[in-house]
C-alpha positions, 0 to 999 in steps of 0.5 A, a space after each residue: 515534483 517529488 516522486 515516491 516509489 511504491 510496490 503495488 499488487 496488480 491483481 484486481 481480485 482482493 483475495 486471489 492466489 498468485 498475486 503479481 507485484 509491480 513498482 509504481 512511481 507516484 508524484 508525492 503531491 498526488 498522494 491523498 492518503 495512506 492507510 495501514 491494512 491487513 490483506 491476504 496475499 498468496 493465502 497469507 495475511 500480510 501487512 500492507 497499505 491502501 494508497 489513494 491518489 488525487 484521481 480517486 484511484 486506490 492501490 494496495 501496496 506491500 511496500 511504501 517509501 520510508 518517509 511515509 512509513 515513518 509517519 506511523 508509530 508502530 503502535 498505530 499499525 496492525 492490531 490483531 483481534 
């Protein structure tokens, strides 16, 4: 097993103010997808990630392990319209 550490947003309300964060360790074999997204945290738009696991749960992460982040090219990241 290979574990990965993520920093997730605890809040269920996707646009709430005063969000709390928690570290989560996930077995790398259970990570199905990681998608870059823009999200609102504390009234600011920040770059984050949707992390989906094999049990179907989705998490909003503000930090992901470097080995996953390095798979994205900077040009594939967050585009401003």
